[in-house]
C-alpha positions as CSV (number, residue, x, y, z in Angstrom):
1,M,-30.6,-20.8,11.9
2,E,-29.2,-23.4,14.2
3,I,-28.5,-22.7,17.4
4,T,-26.7,-25.3,19.7
5,L,-26.1,-24.6,23.2
6,P,-24.2,-26.6,26.8
7,I,-25.9,-28.1,29.1
8,S,-25.2,-25.0,31.3
9,S,-26.9,-22.9,28.8
10,L,-30.0,-24.6,29.2
11,I,-30.3,-25.1,32.7
12,I,-29.4,-20.9,33.0
13,I,-32.3,-20.7,30.4
14,A,-34.7,-22.7,32.5
15,I,-33.9,-21.0,35.7
16,G,-34.2,-17.7,34.2
17,S,-37.3,-18.5,32.4
18,M,-39.4,-19.0,35.3
19,G,-38.1,-15.8,37.4
20,I,-38.6,-13.3,33.7
21,T,-42.1,-15.1,33.0
22,V,-43.2,-15.1,37.2
23,A,-41.7,-11.1,37.4
24,V,-43.4,-10.0,33.6
25,S,-47.2,-11.5,34.4
26,I,-47.5,-10.4,38.2
27,G,-46.0,-6.8,36.6
28,V,-48.8,-6.6,34.2
29,L,-51.3,-7.9,36.2
30,L,-50.7,-5.0,38.9
31,L,-51.3,-2.9,35.8
32,C,-54.3,-4.2,34.7
33,Q,-56.0,-3.6,38.0
34,K,-58.4,-1.2,37.6
35,D,-59.8,-0.8,41.2
36,K,-56.0,-0.3,42.6
37,Q,-55.0,3.2,40.9
38,H,-52.8,4.4,44.1
39,L,-48.8,4.9,43.2
40,S,-47.4,2.7,44.6
41,V,-48.9,-0.3,42.3
42,S,-47.6,1.5,39.2
43,L,-44.3,1.7,41.3
44,L,-44.1,-2.2,42.2
45,A,-45.4,-3.2,38.1
46,G,-43.2,-1.0,36.8
47,L,-39.9,-2.8,39.6
48,L,-41.1,-6.0,38.3
49,L,-41.7,-5.4,34.3
50,L,-38.2,-3.5,34.9
51,S,-36.6,-6.5,36.8
52,G,-37.7,-9.2,34.7
53,L,-36.0,-7.1,31.1
54,T,-32.7,-7.5,33.7
55,L,-33.4,-10.8,34.2
56,L,-33.9,-11.8,30.5
57,N,-30.6,-9.3,29.5
58,E,-28.6,-11.8,32.1
59,V,-30.0,-15.0,30.6
60,L,-29.7,-14.2,27.0
61,V,-25.6,-13.2,27.4
62,T,-24.7,-16.1,30.2
63,S,-26.1,-18.7,27.8
64,G,-24.4,-17.7,25.0
65,I,-27.0,-16.5,23.1
66,S,-26.2,-13.0,22.4
67,H,-23.2,-14.0,20.9
68,R,-24.2,-16.6,18.6
69,I,-26.9,-13.4,17.6
70,P,-25.0,-10.7,17.5
71,Q,-27.8,-8.6,16.4
72,L,-28.8,-9.1,20.5
73,Y,-25.9,-6.6,21.7
74,F,-26.5,-4.1,23.8
75,I,-30.4,-4.2,23.0
76,P,-33.0,-1.6,25.2
77,I,-33.9,-4.9,27.7
78,Y,-31.2,-3.6,30.8
79,Y,-32.6,-1.4,33.4
80,A,-30.2,-2.9,36.6
81,L,-29.9,1.0,38.3
82,S,-33.3,1.4,38.3
83,V,-34.1,-1.6,40.6
84,G,-32.8,-0.2,43.7
85,P,-34.4,3.6,42.6
86,L,-38.0,2.0,42.1
87,F,-38.0,-0.4,45.1
88,Y,-37.5,2.9,47.4
89,L,-39.7,5.3,46.0
90,F,-42.5,2.2,46.2
91,V,-42.0,2.0,49.6
92,Q,-42.0,5.7,50.7
93,S,-45.1,5.9,48.2
94,K,-46.9,3.7,50.9
95,Y,-46.3,6.5,53.2
96,T,-47.6,9.5,51.1
97,Y,-50.0,10.1,48.3
98,R,-47.5,12.0,45.9
99,L,-44.4,11.6,45.5
100,G,-42.4,15.0,45.5
101,R,-40.1,16.6,42.5
102,Y,-37.1,15.9,44.5
103,D,-37.8,12.2,44.5
104,W,-38.0,11.9,41.2
105,M,-34.6,12.9,41.2
106,H,-33.2,9.6,42.1
107,L,-34.4,8.0,38.6
108,I,-31.7,10.2,36.4
109,L,-28.9,7.3,36.7
110,P,-31.9,4.7,35.5
111,I,-32.8,7.3,33.0
112,I,-29.2,7.9,31.4
113,Q,-29.3,4.1,31.3
114,A,-32.2,3.8,29.1
115,A,-31.1,6.6,26.6
116,V,-27.9,4.9,26.3
117,Y,-28.8,1.2,25.8
118,W,-32.3,2.8,23.3
119,S,-29.3,4.9,20.8
120,I,-27.7,1.8,20.4
121,G,-29.9,-0.6,20.7
122,F,-31.3,-1.0,17.1
123,R,-27.8,0.5,15.7
124,S,-26.2,-2.3,13.1
125,T,-23.7,-5.2,14.8
126,A,-21.0,-3.5,12.7
127,F,-21.6,0.0,14.9
128,K,-22.0,-1.8,18.0
129,S,-19.0,-4.0,17.4
130,A,-17.1,-1.1,16.9
131,L,-18.0,0.9,20.0
132,Y,-17.7,-2.2,22.1
133,N,-13.6,-1.8,21.2
134,E,-13.7,1.6,22.3
135,N,-11.5,1.5,26.2
136,A,-14.1,4.3,27.1
137,F,-17.1,2.0,26.2
138,R,-16.0,-0.4,27.8
139,L,-15.0,1.2,31.2
140,Y,-18.7,2.3,30.8
141,L,-20.1,-0.7,31.4
142,Q,-17.2,-2.2,34.1
143,I,-18.5,1.3,35.8
144,E,-22.3,0.3,35.5
145,S,-22.5,-3.5,36.4
146,F,-20.4,-2.6,39.6
147,L,-23.1,0.2,40.4
148,F,-26.2,-2.3,40.3
149,P,-24.8,-4.0,43.6
150,I,-23.7,-0.7,45.1
151,S,-27.6,0.9,44.5
152,L,-29.4,-1.8,45.2
153,V,-27.8,-2.5,48.9
154,G,-27.7,1.3,49.6
155,Y,-31.3,2.0,48.6
156,T,-32.2,-0.8,50.5
157,F,-30.9,0.2,53.6
158,F,-32.2,3.6,52.6
159,A,-35.8,2.1,52.6
160,L,-34.7,0.7,56.3
161,Y,-33.9,3.7,57.5
162,L,-37.6,5.3,56.2
163,L,-39.1,2.5,57.9
164,K,-37.2,2.5,61.4
165,R,-38.2,6.8,61.4
166,K,-41.7,6.3,61.1
167,E,-43.3,6.6,64.6
168,Q,-45.6,3.8,66.0
169,Q,-49.0,4.6,64.2
170,V,-52.1,4.6,66.0
171,F,-53.9,3.0,63.3
172,F,-54.2,-0.7,63.9
173,W,-53.4,-1.4,60.2
174,K,-50.5,0.5,59.8
175,D,-48.5,-2.0,62.3
176,D,-49.1,-4.7,59.5
177,L,-48.2,-2.3,56.6
178,K,-44.4,-1.3,57.9
179,K,-44.2,-5.1,59.5
180,W,-44.2,-6.3,55.7
181,L,-42.6,-3.6,54.0
182,T,-39.4,-4.4,56.5
183,N,-39.9,-8.1,55.9
184,F,-39.9,-7.0,52.4
185,S,-36.6,-4.9,52.3
186,I,-34.6,-7.2,54.4
187,G,-35.4,-10.1,52.1
188,I,-34.1,-7.9,49.2
189,L,-31.1,-6.8,51.1
190,L,-30.4,-10.2,51.5
191,I,-30.2,-11.1,47.7
192,A,-28.5,-7.7,46.9
193,A,-25.5,-8.1,49.6
194,M,-25.0,-11.6,48.3
195,E,-24.6,-9.5,44.7
196,F,-22.4,-7.6,46.0
197,G,-20.5,-9.8,47.0
198,F,-20.4,-12.3,44.2
199,S,-19.5,-8.9,42.3
200,L,-16.1,-8.5,44.5
201,V,-15.3,-12.4,44.0
202,E,-15.3,-11.2,39.7
203,Y,-13.9,-8.3,40.4
204,N,-10.9,-9.7,42.4
205,M,-10.3,-12.6,40.0
206,V,-11.2,-15.0,42.8
207,L,-12.5,-17.1,40.4
208,N,-9.2,-18.1,38.8
209,Y,-8.4,-20.3,41.7
210,F,-11.4,-22.0,41.0
211,P,-11.9,-22.6,37.1
212,N,-15.2,-25.1,37.0
213,F,-17.2,-22.9,39.7
214,P,-20.3,-22.2,37.7
215,L,-20.2,-18.6,37.9
216,A,-22.7,-17.7,35.1
217,L,-25.0,-20.6,36.3
218,V,-24.8,-19.3,40.1
219,H,-25.2,-15.2,38.9
220,T,-28.5,-16.5,37.3
221,G,-30.0,-18.2,40.1
222,L,-29.2,-15.2,42.6
223,L,-31.0,-12.8,40.0
224,S,-33.9,-15.3,39.6
225,A,-34.1,-15.7,43.2
226,F,-34.4,-11.6,43.8
227,V,-37.0,-11.8,40.9
228,F,-39.1,-14.3,42.3
229,W,-39.1,-12.6,45.9
230,I,-40.3,-9.5,43.9
231,A,-43.2,-11.1,42.6
232,I,-44.2,-12.9,45.7
233,N,-44.8,-9.9,47.3
234,G,-46.5,-8.4,43.8
235,L,-48.7,-11.0,44.4
236,K,-49.6,-10.0,48.4
237,Q,-49.9,-6.6,47.1
238,Y,-52.9,-7.8,44.8
239,Y,-54.2,-9.6,47.5
240,P,-54.3,-7.6,50.4
241,L,-55.3,-9.7,52.9
242,Q,-52.3,-11.6,52.5
243,I,-50.6,-8.1,55.0
244,F,-53.4,-7.7,56.9
245,A,-53.8,-8.8,59.9
246,S,-55.1,-7.1,62.1
247,R,-58.5,-6.2,63.4
248,P,-60.5,-3.1,64.7
249,T,-61.4,-2.5,68.0
250,Q,-65.0,-3.9,67.9
251,I,-67.7,-1.7,69.7
252,N,-70.3,-3.5,71.9
253,A,-72.7,-0.8,73.8
254,G,-74.4,1.9,72.4
255,I,-75.8,0.8,69.4
256,D,-78.7,-0.3,67.4
257,K,-79.3,-3.7,67.6
258,S,-80.2,-4.5,64.0
259,E,-77.5,-5.6,61.9
260,L,-77.2,-2.2,59.5
261,S,-77.0,0.2,62.3
262,E,-74.3,-1.8,63.5
263,L,-72.6,-2.2,60.6
264,L,-72.7,1.3,59.6
265,D,-71.4,2.1,63.6
266,K,-68.2,-0.2,62.7
267,L,-67.8,1.6,59.1
268,Q,-67.8,4.9,61.0
269,L,-65.3,3.5,63.5
270,L,-63.2,2.1,61.0
271,M,-62.8,5.3,58.8
272,H,-63.5,8.3,61.9
273,K,-61.0,7.0,64.4
274,E,-58.7,4.0,62.2
275,N,-58.6,6.4,58.8
276,I,-59.2,2.9,56.9
277,F,-59.3,5.3,53.8
278,L,-55.1,6.4,53.9
279,N,-54.7,2.9,53.6
280,P,-53.4,2.1,50.3
281,D,-54.1,-1.0,50.3
282,L,-57.7,-0.9,50.9
283,N,-59.9,-2.9,48.5
284,L,-63.2,-4.2,49.5
285,E,-61.9,-8.0,49.9
286,L,-59.8,-6.2,53.3
287,L,-63.0,-3.5,54.1
288,A,-65.5,-6.5,54.2
289,S,-62.7,-8.7,56.3
290,Y,-62.5,-6.0,58.8
291,L,-66.7,-6.2,59.2
292,E,-66.4,-9.3,59.4
293,I,-69.2,-10.0,56.7
294,S,-69.2,-10.9,52.7
295,E,-68.0,-8.8,49.9
296,K,-71.4,-9.0,48.6
297,K,-72.5,-7.7,51.9
298,C,-70.1,-5.2,52.5
299,S,-71.1,-3.9,49.0
């Protein structure tokens, strides 16, 4: 089947493809990270993968590919309502080893959304066309598209509020973690606010006065920027030295002069005074950095 697309659609595909590739690649990279079993890693990986799939759906729709291939209608790759809750749970998981049963209730709407698309995504084209002509289903699609920016903005505010409530910790590395998560949240909030404003413009039909405005191109670019921002911070999760810059308190007196004894004293200080083992991002590279020795020697 030969598919011809206008230049604007090709630009949308090019921009979106970069975001999709980066998000999926880093998501898989995090899932394959054998030495990081903390819940936050899995949540961030899921956030990246589902954001990448949602961006893929946006590219298929706005570029016109799905209109030329009816079999792609409503395939189960649109998980926009999962992005906000997953990000909030990711931030919350940084301060706990286990989420409670009520925390997982934030995923009820995303599960319902996924169930809807999985139930119709592989049905016949005739069934999908008939369903789309139903007023009730069109109303559901409108509500769903408007809930995405609302959910994204709301859950990002929840994440920032959670970080603000956290009291000043005595451990030196807690400040770095809080600063990174706050910057991460503010970046997502800014993009989410733009997405929310974009939805208001679209629903208010303001674009009727500007018929040449590249609506699809701007929307795809905005979602791509959102996915890129999550991906950049996903890389920081994979390389925690990009997050933690502070150094532990150094001890100078009352230790043996030999290097081994000094390192053991530093390690005991880190474990018993700074509680470094509570850091969900702790790995060999970061510990070696705190001890100011090579990874090989630290191992």
